[in-house]
C-alpha positions as CSV (number, residue, x, y, z in Angstrom):
1,X,3.9,-1.5,26.2
2,X,0.8,-0.7,24.1
3,X,1.2,2.0,21.5
4,X,-1.5,4.1,19.8
5,X,-1.5,3.8,16.0
6,X,-3.5,6.1,13.7
7,X,-4.2,4.5,10.3
8,X,-5.7,6.6,7.4
9,X,-7.9,4.2,5.5
10,X,-10.3,1.6,6.9
11,X,-10.3,-0.8,4.0
12,X,-6.7,-2.1,3.4
13,X,-5.7,-0.3,6.6
14,X,-7.8,-2.7,8.6
15,X,-5.4,-5.6,7.8
16,X,-2.4,-3.9,9.4
17,X,-4.8,-2.6,12.1
18,X,-6.0,-6.1,12.9
19,X,-2.4,-7.4,13.2
20,X,-1.6,-4.5,15.6
21,X,-4.8,-5.2,17.6
22,X,-3.8,-8.9,17.9
23,X,-0.5,-7.8,19.3
24,X,-2.2,-5.7,22.0
25,X,-1.8,-2.2,20.5
26,X,-4.6,0.4,20.1
27,X,-5.7,1.5,16.7
28,X,-7.8,4.3,15.3
29,X,-9.0,4.0,11.7
30,X,-9.7,7.2,9.8
31,X,-12.6,6.9,7.3
32,X,-15.9,8.4,6.3
33,X,-18.5,9.1,8.9
34,X,-20.9,6.3,7.9
35,X,-18.1,3.7,7.9
36,X,-16.8,5.1,11.2
37,X,-20.2,4.7,12.8
38,X,-20.4,1.1,11.5
39,X,-16.9,0.2,12.8
40,X,-17.6,1.8,16.2
41,X,-20.8,-0.2,16.5
42,X,-19.7,-3.5,15.1
43,X,-15.9,-3.5,14.9
44,X,-14.0,-4.9,11.9
45,X,-13.7,-8.4,10.5
46,X,-10.6,-9.6,8.6
47,X,-10.8,-13.0,6.9
48,X,-7.4,-14.7,6.6
49,X,-6.3,-18.3,5.9
50,X,-3.8,-19.9,8.3
51,X,-1.1,-22.2,7.0
52,X,-2.4,-25.7,6.3
53,X,-6.0,-24.7,6.7
54,X,-8.5,-24.8,3.9
55,X,-11.0,-22.2,5.1
56,X,-10.4,-18.5,6.0
57,X,-10.7,-17.6,9.7
58,X,-12.8,-14.5,10.6
59,X,-10.8,-12.4,13.0
60,X,-13.0,-9.8,14.7
61,X,-11.6,-6.7,16.4
62,X,-14.0,-7.1,19.3
63,X,-12.2,-10.4,20.3
64,X,-8.7,-8.9,20.3
65,X,-6.6,-7.5,23.1
66,X,-6.1,-4.1,21.5
67,X,-8.7,-1.4,21.4
68,X,-10.2,-0.2,18.0
69,X,-12.1,2.9,17.2
70,X,-12.8,4.9,14.0
71,X,-12.9,8.6,13.4
72,X,-13.5,11.1,10.6
73,X,-10.5,13.2,9.6
74,X,-11.9,16.3,11.4
75,X,-12.0,14.4,14.8
76,X,-8.4,13.4,14.9
77,X,-5.7,14.9,17.0
78,X,-2.4,13.5,15.6
79,X,-0.4,14.4,18.7
80,X,-2.1,11.6,20.6
81,X,-0.5,8.9,18.5
82,X,2.9,7.2,18.4
83,X,2.8,6.3,14.7
84,X,0.6,7.1,11.6
85,X,-0.1,4.5,8.9
86,X,-1.0,5.8,5.5
87,X,-3.2,3.2,3.9
88,X,-5.5,5.2,1.5
89,X,-5.2,5.3,-2.3
90,X,-2.9,8.3,-3.3
91,X,-5.7,10.3,-5.0
92,X,-7.7,10.4,-1.7
93,X,-5.1,12.5,0.0
94,X,-6.1,15.5,-2.1
95,X,-9.6,15.6,-0.5
96,X,-9.7,18.7,1.6
97,X,-10.5,17.0,5.0
98,X,-7.6,14.4,4.4
99,X,-5.2,17.1,3.3
100,X,-5.8,19.2,6.4
101,X,-5.3,16.2,8.5
102,X,-2.0,15.5,6.8
103,X,-1.0,19.1,7.6
104,X,-1.7,18.5,11.2
105,X,0.2,15.2,11.2
106,X,3.2,16.9,9.6
107,X,3.1,19.7,12.1
108,X,2.8,17.3,15.0
109,X,6.0,15.5,13.9
110,X,4.5,12.0,14.2
111,X,6.5,9.3,12.3
112,X,4.6,8.0,9.3
113,X,4.6,4.5,7.8
114,X,3.1,4.5,4.3
115,X,1.5,1.2,3.1
116,X,0.5,2.9,-0.2
117,X,1.6,1.4,-3.5
118,X,2.5,5.0,-4.5
119,X,5.4,6.2,-2.2
120,X,4.8,9.6,-0.8
121,X,7.0,12.3,-2.3
122,X,8.5,12.9,1.2
123,X,9.9,9.3,1.0
124,X,11.3,9.7,-2.5
125,X,13.3,12.6,-1.2
126,X,15.2,10.2,1.0
127,X,16.6,8.4,-2.1
128,X,20.0,10.0,-2.9
129,X,20.4,11.5,-6.3
130,X,16.6,11.3,-7.2
131,X,15.1,14.6,-8.2
132,X,11.6,14.4,-6.8
133,X,10.5,17.6,-8.6
134,X,10.6,15.7,-11.9
135,X,8.2,13.1,-10.5
136,X,5.3,15.3,-9.4
137,X,3.3,14.8,-12.6
138,X,2.6,11.2,-11.4
139,X,0.9,12.5,-8.2
140,X,-2.7,13.6,-8.1
141,X,-1.9,16.4,-5.6
142,X,1.8,16.6,-5.0
143,X,1.6,19.6,-2.7
144,X,0.0,17.6,0.1
145,X,3.5,16.2,0.9
146,X,5.3,19.5,1.1
147,X,5.2,19.9,4.9
148,X,6.5,16.4,5.8
149,X,10.0,15.9,7.0
150,X,11.5,13.1,4.9
151,X,13.2,11.7,8.0
152,X,9.8,11.1,9.5
153,X,8.4,9.2,6.5
154,X,9.1,5.6,5.6
155,X,7.5,3.1,3.2
156,X,6.1,-0.3,3.6
157,X,5.6,-2.5,0.6
158,X,1.9,-3.6,0.6
159,X,2.5,-7.1,-0.6
160,X,-0.5,-8.8,1.0
161,X,-3.5,-8.9,-1.4
162,X,-6.8,-8.1,0.2
163,X,-10.2,-6.8,-0.9
164,X,-13.6,-5.9,0.5
165,X,-16.1,-8.5,-0.6
166,X,-18.8,-6.5,-2.6
167,X,-21.6,-8.4,-0.9
168,X,-20.4,-7.5,2.6
169,X,-20.5,-4.5,4.8
170,X,-17.5,-2.1,4.5
171,X,-16.0,-3.3,7.8
172,X,-15.1,-6.7,6.3
173,X,-11.8,-7.4,4.5
174,X,-10.9,-10.7,2.7
175,X,-7.2,-11.5,2.5
176,X,-6.4,-13.4,-0.8
177,X,-2.6,-13.5,-0.5
178,X,-1.3,-13.4,3.1
179,X,2.3,-12.2,2.4
180,X,4.3,-9.8,4.6
181,X,4.5,-6.0,4.9
182,X,8.1,-5.1,4.2
183,X,9.1,-1.8,5.7
184,X,12.2,0.4,5.2
185,X,13.7,1.8,8.4
186,X,13.5,5.4,9.5
187,X,16.6,7.5,9.9
188,X,16.0,8.0,13.6
189,X,16.9,5.1,15.9
190,X,14.1,5.9,18.3
191,X,11.5,5.5,15.5
192,X,13.2,2.3,14.4
193,X,12.9,1.0,17.9
194,X,9.2,1.4,17.7
195,X,9.0,-0.4,14.3
196,X,11.1,-3.2,15.7
197,X,8.8,-3.6,18.7
198,X,5.7,-3.7,16.5
199,X,7.5,-6.3,14.3
200,X,8.3,-8.5,17.3
201,X,4.9,-8.1,18.8
202,X,3.1,-9.1,15.6
203,X,5.5,-12.0,15.1
204,X,4.6,-13.4,18.6
205,X,0.8,-13.5,17.9
206,X,-0.8,-16.9,17.9
207,X,-4.4,-18.0,17.1
208,X,-5.4,-21.3,18.7
209,X,-1.7,-21.9,19.1
210,X,-1.0,-21.4,15.4
211,X,1.1,-18.8,13.7
212,X,-0.8,-16.0,11.9
213,X,0.3,-14.9,8.5
214,X,1.0,-11.3,7.4
215,X,3.9,-10.1,9.4
216,X,5.7,-6.7,9.6
217,X,9.3,-7.0,8.5
218,X,11.7,-4.1,8.9
219,X,14.8,-3.7,6.7
220,X,17.7,-1.2,6.8
221,X,17.5,-0.7,3.0
222,X,15.4,2.1,1.5
223,X,14.9,0.0,-1.5
224,X,13.2,-3.2,-0.2
225,X,9.7,-1.7,-0.6
226,X,10.6,-0.7,-4.2
227,X,10.6,-4.4,-5.1
228,X,6.8,-4.1,-5.4
229,X,7.2,-1.8,-8.4
230,X,8.3,-4.7,-10.7
231,X,5.1,-6.6,-9.6
232,X,2.9,-3.6,-10.2
233,X,4.2,-2.8,-13.6
234,X,4.2,-6.5,-14.7
235,X,0.9,-7.5,-13.3
236,X,-1.4,-4.9,-11.7
237,X,-1.3,-2.1,-14.3
238,X,-1.3,-4.5,-17.2
239,X,-4.7,-5.7,-16.0
240,X,-6.0,-2.4,-17.4
241,X,-6.7,-2.9,-21.1
242,X,-8.5,-0.9,-23.8
243,X,-11.5,-3.1,-23.1
244,X,-12.5,-5.0,-20.0
245,X,-10.0,-5.6,-17.1
246,X,-8.2,-8.9,-17.0
247,X,-7.0,-10.9,-14.0
248,X,-3.5,-10.5,-12.8
249,X,-2.7,-14.1,-13.7
250,X,-3.7,-13.4,-17.3
251,X,-1.7,-10.2,-17.4
252,X,1.4,-12.0,-16.3
253,X,1.1,-15.4,-17.9
254,X,-0.5,-14.6,-21.3
255,X,3.0,-13.5,-22.5
256,X,5.5,-14.7,-19.9
257,X,8.6,-13.5,-21.8
258,X,7.2,-9.9,-22.1
259,X,6.3,-10.0,-18.4
260,X,9.8,-11.2,-17.6
261,X,11.4,-8.4,-19.6
262,X,9.2,-5.7,-17.9
263,X,9.9,-7.1,-14.5
264,X,13.7,-7.2,-15.2
265,X,13.7,-3.6,-16.5
266,X,11.9,-2.2,-13.4
267,X,14.3,-4.2,-11.2
268,X,17.2,-2.6,-13.1
269,X,15.7,0.9,-12.5
270,X,15.6,0.2,-8.8
271,X,19.2,-1.1,-8.9
272,X,20.3,2.1,-10.7
273,X,18.8,4.1,-7.8
274,X,20.8,2.0,-5.3
275,X,18.9,-1.2,-4.6
276,X,20.9,-4.4,-4.0
277,X,19.7,-7.5,-5.9
278,X,19.0,-9.0,-2.4
279,X,16.4,-6.3,-1.9
280,X,14.4,-7.7,-4.8
281,X,12.0,-10.6,-5.4
282,X,12.9,-13.1,-8.2
283,X,10.6,-13.0,-11.2
284,X,10.0,-16.8,-10.9
285,X,8.6,-16.4,-7.3
286,X,6.3,-13.5,-8.4
287,X,5.1,-15.4,-11.5
288,X,4.2,-18.4,-9.3
289,X,2.3,-16.3,-6.9
290,X,0.5,-14.6,-9.8
291,X,-0.9,-18.0,-10.8
292,X,-3.3,-17.7,-7.8
293,X,-4.3,-14.0,-8.5
294,X,-7.5,-14.7,-10.3
295,X,-9.1,-11.2,-10.1
296,X,-8.1,-8.0,-11.8
297,X,-6.0,-5.6,-9.7
298,X,-7.7,-3.0,-7.5
299,X,-6.4,-0.3,-9.9
300,X,-8.0,-2.1,-12.9
301,X,-11.3,-2.5,-11.0
302,X,-11.3,1.1,-10.1
303,X,-10.7,2.2,-13.7
304,X,-13.5,-0.2,-14.9
305,X,-15.8,1.4,-12.3
306,X,-15.2,4.8,-13.7
307,X,-12.6,6.3,-11.3
308,X,-11.2,9.5,-12.7
309,X,-7.9,9.0,-10.9
310,X,-5.9,6.1,-9.5
311,X,-2.4,5.7,-8.0
312,X,0.0,6.1,-10.9
313,X,3.0,4.0,-10.0
314,X,3.2,3.1,-13.6
315,X,3.9,6.8,-14.5
316,X,6.2,7.2,-11.6
317,X,8.4,4.3,-12.7
318,X,8.3,5.6,-16.3
319,X,9.4,9.1,-15.2
320,X,12.2,7.7,-13.0
321,X,13.3,5.5,-15.9
322,X,13.4,8.5,-18.2
323,X,15.4,10.5,-15.7
324,X,18.0,7.7,-15.6
325,X,18.1,7.2,-19.3
326,X,16.3,3.9,-19.0
327,X,13.2,4.2,-21.2
328,X,11.2,1.2,-22.1
329,X,8.5,0.9,-24.8
330,X,6.5,-1.8,-23.0
331,X,6.2,0.5,-19.9
332,X,5.3,3.5,-22.2
333,X,2.5,1.3,-23.6
334,X,1.2,0.5,-20.2
335,X,1.2,4.2,-19.2
336,X,-0.5,5.2,-22.5
337,X,-3.3,2.7,-21.9
338,X,-3.9,3.9,-18.4
339,X,-3.8,7.5,-19.5
340,X,-6.4,6.8,-22.2
341,X,-8.8,5.0,-19.8
342,X,-8.6,7.7,-17.2
343,X,-9.1,10.4,-19.8
344,X,-12.3,8.6,-20.9
345,X,-13.5,8.3,-17.3
346,X,-12.7,12.0,-16.6
347,X,-14.7,13.0,-19.8
348,X,-17.7,10.9,-18.8
349,X,-17.7,12.2,-15.2
350,X,-17.3,15.9,-16.2
């Protein structure tokens, strides 16, 4: 049975969208009018490398069994969809047109799967013993999540690394690290049945008889997606420096013992919340993957380009750590650096 999936965000969201299209489901991408016109005219192209192949394959939406379209936020009726994917950067949800769409999604009661690095506040409310009101300072516009039922919100760790090539049109996405999306289950068995079906359908896809990387994996634990926090604090946010941004590989490997200590501390915060060590990714595995991450993180590139706001998982983890009595000077230093760079950008853009 084909399902209708609404995905907010046509950049990173096109990766999950393409996987769903390959599995025969129908996808609507929410984006700006100019991008929507381009996608509706030409479709999307996601470039991904199959196992044991040297070159990336170009997977075009027009060649896939599912149907793709793109709409602006104002054009969307959320009640027409079985699932909503949240794939924009967290600051974008404060834009009026997106905020009003979120209100309609919440009122329609459609289950939401976030593939943001920054977990929605509604998801954090599902974690027992965590006071989400103390975390609002890390969100650009925390009130956008007020109307959501936490039971209808789940989180998917956006582990695959992908970017829009700057020389290409905005309907092209290049996948640099084709790892899996790891989703926590919903509370409702009916919504979990949908996730499991999407998981199985994506796993069954073949291209010229070959397996296609980037799967959807569903886990019972709320904490599996939180494993990404250790990676973000150790690598992505430490790409942001007082000067020019540095590649993730350099951020991790220039001082491997400091990286290891930050990674272990964030893992410990997740375990204090309730994560099992089995929910987490060993540092050695992450460090090895980071050897191939030769570009600065998207957060670092955004800051370098003058963005006045980015997703602040660094501050979120810092605030959670403080609430648990688990402060860390290295994390405090990361947050201070990001604060300073964003303050400078805000001053220059004022």
